[in-house]
C-alpha positions, 0 to 999 in steps of 0.5 A: 205179388207174393214172393216164393218162400222157404217155409215148411208148408206149400200153397197150391191152387187147383184151377179146375176140378178136372185136374184135382187128381194131379194136385191131390194131397191127403195131408193138405187142408183143402179149401173149396171155393165156389164164389158164385154161389155155392160156398157163399151160400153155405157160409151164409147158411151157417151165419143164419143158424143152420145146424148141418149141411149134407152135400151130395153130388147128384140130383138123385141123391138129393131127391132121395133125401127129400123123399125122406123128409129132409129140407133140400136145396138143389140146382143145376145151371142156376135153376132150382130143381122142381123137387127142391125147397130152394136153390143156391142163392145165399138169400134163400138161406133165411134164418126163419127157414133154416135155423137149427135144421139139417139141409141137403145140398146139391149144386152144379159145381160146388158140392161135387168138389166137396165130395171130391176132396173128402179124404183130405186132412181137412175140407173147409168152405171159403169165400170173401165172407170169411176170408180173414178168419179162414186165412188165420185158421189155416196158418195156425194148422201148419199143413199144406194148403190146396185151394180147389176152385169149383169153376164151371163144369170143369172149366176155369172160372174167373171169380173163383180164381180171384178169391183163390189168389186173395186167400193164397196171398193172405196165407203166404204172409206167414213165414211157414208157407211158400209156393212154387206153383204157377197157378198160385202166382197167376191167381195172386197177380189177377187178385192184385189187379182186380181188388182195386175195383172188384165189382167192375172187374167181375163184369168180365166173368162168364158166371156173372153173365149166366146169372144175369141171364137168369135174373139171379145176379142180385147176389153179386155184391154180397158174394164179394163182401169181405169178412162178414163172419168168422164162421168156417164150415168144416166137412166132418164125415159126410156133413158140413158143420160150423167151426168158429175161427 
């Protein structure tokens, strides 16, 4: 477990969006985490050349963009909406479809969190796919860090909490950062246990079984793959753009 530190910048983890108002810090870097599957899919889209992703909170907004001719990814409860071009599997975001395109994106949990955090100092998209790059960039910024777990309909989710622990542990290796946050300590403890056999541990996660029920669990191993890219999606105004760490 990471020790509490006396650095200048604090690290906190918000385990569900429902308590975000209690953690809100407009001077913090907020990393939005929705491992299964939204933030993993967003990172993958930028890996495959998407130019911009416009996150929207509601299906009505997504449908309005579709009517204007935008390419739209939209799902609820894992199921692709009938007006959308595809859902939120990382494997949907294929280079030949999305390269140099703008995509409108709406998901059950992840995109709402992005919108929720939009007034923060920075909003970044995190996943195992860009863990080391994300940790290094945050350390260089020297701002407070808040990791916002998308969870499941305002409930705690195991997979997001594990990643939050991994990122917090990475950042806390820098002497400029400290934590006195119980959810951060608990998340790091869970990560310490789970990382020994991640794919076995993640079998305990409710979202893993929701995906399996709908035949959508083909992404499980991919979404838990470490450091495939140094790309960090960054919210700028109303859209996500690519930043290379």
